[in-house]
N, C-alpha and C positions, 0 to 999 in steps of 0.2 A: 623328756618329748626329743620326737625326730620333726626336728622344723628343718624343711625346701624352700627357699629363696627362690620368685618367680621374681625374676629378670624382663627390664623390656628390653624385647626381641630387636634385628634389625631387620626393618620393612621396606630394605631400596637404598642401592648404590649412594645416590644421596643427604637420606635421611639418616639425621645423626639426632635426633629429637622428637618427642610428640607429645602433645599438650593430652591429660587426664578429664575426659569430657564427665563420666558417667561410672560410677561403681556396681556393676552389677550383685556382688553379695554384699554384705555389710557385715564387721566383723563377728566371730564367733556362725554366723552361719557354715553349713557344710557343702563341700564344691566335688561334684566328681569328675571324673578325669576326663578331659577335653570340653569341658562343659564353661561353658563362657562367662569370664571373671570381670571383666574389668574393660569401658569400649576407649579408647587413643583417636587421638584426630592427629594425621602429620599435616606438612602443611603441599600432602599432596589428598588424603584421601582420608574417611573415617572408619572405623575396621573394632572388631569386637577382637579381643585378644582371650585362646580358652585355656583353662589349668593346666599345666601339664603333671600333676599331680593330684588325688582324692585323699581330701582331709578337711578340715574347719582352719577357715581364714582367723589368722590366729592375728594380722599385724597388714596396715594399712600405709606405707611409709610416705604417698604421695596423693594430696588429698585433690576433687574435684576442680578442674580448671590450674592446676601448677602443668609445669614443663619437668621430667623427666630426658635425663640421655639415652643413649641407647647403648643398655650393657647394665644402666641402673638397678638396683634391688624393689622394686616396685608393693610389692606383697610377703608376707611369710605365710604357707601352710603348715599345721601340724597334719603329719599324718598319723598319731597318737591316737588320733578321735576326741583328744583336747578340748575346747571349744573355750578355753579359758586369753582371753588374749595376751600376748606379753606384754608384764610390766615396763621395763622398762626401755626406751630407743631403742631401736637396733640398727649402730652403725656397719654398715658394708662400706666394702670396696669392690663395688664390680667394675666397670671399666676403670683400671687404675691415675688416680691422677699424681699429678706430679706437684711437689713441695712446691709454690709458688710466695713472695713476697716476703719476706720473714714468716716461713713456715702457715701460709694459710694456705687451706686444703677442703676439699670435699666435704670432710667430715666437721668444720670452721660451722657447717651451714646449716641450719633447723632440722630434726629428722624425720620434720613435716617435709620439706624442702624450701620452707622461705628462708630467705634473708632477713633480718631483724633491721629497724627504721626503715630502709627505702623500700621504695613502692616496686612494684614490679614492673612498673611501664609507666614511664612521665607522658609531659603533654601534648610529645609528637605521634604517642601513641607506641612508641618501640618498645619491646618487652627486653629484660633484662634478666636474665637465667639468677640464681639463688649464689651459686658461685662467684660471678661476675658482683651484685650485688654484698657479698662478703667481705671480698676482695677493693671494693670500693671504702663502705663503711671504716673496715680497718685501717686503715689510708685514710678516712676523711676524705673522701671524695665524695660531690654533694650532687645529687638528685639530675642540678642546672649543669656540670659540669659533662655526668656521660651522658646530656643531649647533645650535646657538642662533640659528641665524637661519633665517625666515621667506623663503621666495623664493618669489618672481614668477613667476617658469617654468612650465611644464606637470608638474602634480602637485607643483607645492611647490617645484618644481627652485630651485637659487639660481645667479640669472644674472649675468654680471659687473655690469649694475646697481647686482644687490644686495650684490656684496661691494663696490661702489666706494661705493655711499653709505655701509653700516659701516661701511666706515674712514676716508670723511668725516667720521661722528659720532661712531665710535671717537677720535679725532685730537684734535675741541672737547674733549670729555669728560676729555680727559687721561688713555687707556687705559682699557685694556679691565677689566670689575667682575673681581675675585679669588675666589676659592669659598671659604667662610667654613670654620674647620676643625669633625670631626664627630667630637664624642668618643666611644671605643667600650670598653667595657666587657670588662674581658675572655673574656668565653663571646662578643662577638658581635665580630661581622666587617663592620663599617663602611667599601663602595665609597662615597666620593669622588667629588661630581660634582658639574662649574662649577653654580651659580648662572645662575641665566637670567638675557640681556643683556638688560637691558627700555633702549632707544635714545631718542631724538624721533623718528628715521624710524623706529619701530614701534608709534607712538602718535598718530602724525601722522594727517592728515585724506586719508582713501581706504587706511589701514592697521587692521588689528586688532591688543592683542596678547595675544591669539590664538593669532596666526600665530607668536611665541616657544616656547606651550607645548609642552612635550615630550611625550613617551607616559614611561609609568613603565617602569625597569628589573623586570621579571619576572623570577626566579631558580629556574632547577629544582630542581627533588626529587629524590631520588634512584634512580631508576629509570623517572623520565621519558627519554620521546626526543623531541630537537631533530631537527627538520625542517628545513631550511632552502630558502626559497621560491625560484622558478625565477625567472626572467628574468619574466615576463607575467605571473607572481602576485606579484610585487614592481609593474609597472609597473599592476596594475589597481588595487592598493591603495590605492598615490595618486591613482587618478583619480577612486578612489572618496570618499577624504579630502578633498579638490580640493570634488570637488563639491556634500557636506558644507557646508563654509567658504563658497564661495562663495552657492549658492543657500539661502533660505530655504527649506525642503521648508515642502507642504502635502496630505494624501490626502486624496480625496472616493472613496468608494466606494458603489458602484451594484448591485443583483441584478438578471440577466436573465431570461428564459425563453427558453430557443433549442431551445424544443422543435421550430419549424417546422424550423427548420437541421436539430436531428437526425435527421428523418424523412427532414428532401429529401434531405441527404447519407448516410444508408444506404440509398435507392431511385436515386442516380445516380452512385455511387464504381464498383461496377465498371463499369459502363459508360466513365465516366470513364477510368479505368486503362487500359479496351481501345482506344481510340479515344486518345489521349495518351499513354501507356506511363507518364504519372506518377499518386502516390499524389491523392487529392480530401482534403488536411487538413483541419479545422477554420481552422483558422489564414488563408488567403487569403480567408475568407468572412470571420474577425471585424477583416483588413484591410481589408478591402474597406473595412467599413462605418466603421470609424476611418478611413479618404479622405472619404469622404463628408461628415462631420462634422467635418472638417481646413475641407472650402469651407465649411460652414456657419456654423465659427469660424475664420478665418484668423488673427486672432489666439494663438492656437494653436500656429502653425510659424512660430515666430521666433527670434531668440538676442540675448540683451544686451549690447552692446558699452558699458562705462562707465558713462552717461546715456543712451545714442541705441539704440532698440531697432529692428531688420532684420526687417525684416517677409521672407518669405522667398517666392518667387516658385514652386518650386519644391517636391512637397509628395515627399518623399523617405524612405519608412521604414525605421527599423534596424529588426532585428530579435535579439534577443540570443538567442545558442546555445552550449549547452555543447557545450564539444569532448572529448575520451574523454579528458584528463588530468584535465580538470576546470576548467577554466579557464573563462572567457567569453570571446566574441568574437563583433561586432556588424555585420555585413554589411548592406548597402545596397541597397532595392531603388527604383529610379529613377526619380522620374516615376511613381510610382505612380497617380497620376490620372488618368493617359492609357491603362491599360490594363486588359482585363473580366480577369472571375474566373480564365477559363485562365490568362490572361497572367502574372498576380498566383501562380497556385498555379505554375505550370513555375518563377517564379523564387524561391519560395521553395525547392522541392523542390532548385533547382540551387544556390543560395548553402547551404543548410543542409549537402546533398554539397559542397562543394567547402570546407568550413570542419571538417568534419571530418576531410575528407584532408588539409588544411594545403596546399589550391590556390587557396587564395583570392590574389588581385594586390593592390596597394592602392590602387588604384580603387573595386573593390567593397566597403572600409567605413570609404567617405568621403563625405562633402557627406550623411548621415543629418540631417533637419529634426524628427523623430518617432523613438520609438523603442516598441516591442513587446513586452515580455517573458510567454511562459507558462511563469505558475509553476506552471499545471494540472497540466502533462507531473510535475512530480515531485508529485502526489497534492496542493497544496497549496492551499489553500479561496479565497484572495482573500493578500497580500500591500501593500507598503508600496518600491516601488523608486526608487534615487537616478536623481538624473537624470543623465542621460547626455550631459554639457554639449559643447558649446556648446547644446544645446538646453533646450527653459524645461518641457518636459514626457514623461513616460514613464506610459505602460500596462501591470497586470499582470493578464493573464488566464489566471481561478482556474478548478479544476476544473469541469468539467461534471457532475452530480449529481441522480437521483431524488432528489423533495420531493414532499410534498403542497401541492396548494395552493389556496387558493379558486380556481374558476373561476365568475366571473361571462356568464351569459348571459340572454335575453331571456324563459327564463320560471323563470330564480333563479338561486341561487351556487348550486354544490357542492361540493364536495371532490375532485380529482384528480389522478393522477401525475403529474409537469411535470417537462422537464430546466429545472435550471437551473444559471447562474455568477456570483458575485460578479465585477465590475469594480474595481480599484484605480486608481485615475491620480493623482500622483503632481504638485504643480507646481510655479514659479517661486514665491515671492507675490513678489515686486517685480515681477516686472510680470503677473503672472496670477492675479486677487483669486477667492474664494471664489467667486462667483456664473457668473464665466467659468467656471472649475475644475470646477463641478459641471455645470452647462447639456450644456458639452463629454460629461462620460461617461452625464449624461444621456442625448443622443440618439444616444451611439454605441448606446447598452440599448435605445431605441428601433428603431432600423434592423435591428439584431438583432431584435428582436420583430416586426416588422414585415417579418420575409421571407418574398418569393411562393414555395408551395409548390410550386407548376406553375413555379415556373421553367426553362426550357430553357438548357443550357450549350453 
């Protein structure tokens, strides 16, 4: 019987794993070429994976809600038309896995992707992969100990390297720290939690003791409602915490007079909609100014890798988009510097629609080099946005408001009503100093204020 291994494909430059959210075919079902086989979710987007061959699904190697690594075999399809499931577990060697800690390998993880004994997540909500849990169980590492580890993976996730490093220092130190008993009075209920384990690895160069700080345990009061975070909210939370730990954030603010832009858009929007079938919003106009400023200050368009700075050739603008669920996603306008205003407007509208309708593709949210978030949509005047790693800067666009302002003319100054907004620019102080960060946001404001009211589309 010819059996074809279906592997989890690479779905982006920083995507290393995906959660199986739903099998669209059951064992024994016929599958056509390119027919959707399984739904997966990464930390960026949900997606359907099509079958690479036609045949019969004979084995599912990962159950719903389990996490597979890129390259893992997730299913077996028979091309001989035999619908009988494979009787024995199929052990695959997708992406080669190194032998670790007394020959603990991925093959020692159960065929269905689970590790025995330890739960896949602890009280903190952090997820532990099957391989990490397998190593931890073999080495006698408890869930309480796992919870104290600071992970180096995406969103602070504990990786194989992290658990092995901990095991080495744990053994050298003669065992894990033991929690100090806490005395309780008859009227108190005290929850005993292990003290954070501070190891040499946690305080060595390149690491921080902050990675071992645990969030407080919060007790619900009578009548409080407990709402479990959904998968996307957990990923957003992890990503935001990771960003604030990685990058020292600084925010600069500039107020821009956008009266010319408001008047020009009011004049052009009906003709634009009639001609292009699209709404002309303020967002693409602001993005165009940001792209121009990035060309003037290319060191804003960089990423940091260790002690190296990666200067990006392409200018790919991410736009933070609120979803109906209340979550956030950041689709990316690729090569925005090669587009005119009409092209940017069409891209903004299309990506926003696809985000709301859940139709974004993995490539739609990859490769961003700078991000824009429009907090003015919610009536906010300004904000302090968190950098979207691995970028080094992000700009928040505030609400446009009518304000009294001093207007300078050749005949003297006078007070007039102008449309103004705040631009909030957060940047990574490791590589962007105040001069660069401040000059950049000032340049964006200059381009907005110098907008040509006689411009044609």
